[in-house]
C-alpha positions, 0 to 999 in steps of 0.5 A: 534522462531525468530520474523518474519522480514519484508523484502523489498518485503513485504513492497514494495507490501504492499505500492503498494497495498495501492497506488492502493487502495487510488489513485482512492479514492483520485481521486474521492474525488478530482473531486467531 
């Protein structure tokens, strides 16, 4: 079996999901 390779789309969507999670969190910490 080949090892699962991370393609660009999965990395892109993972980073995008992290940004959508952390940007509001950073916003609340910044304004508090």
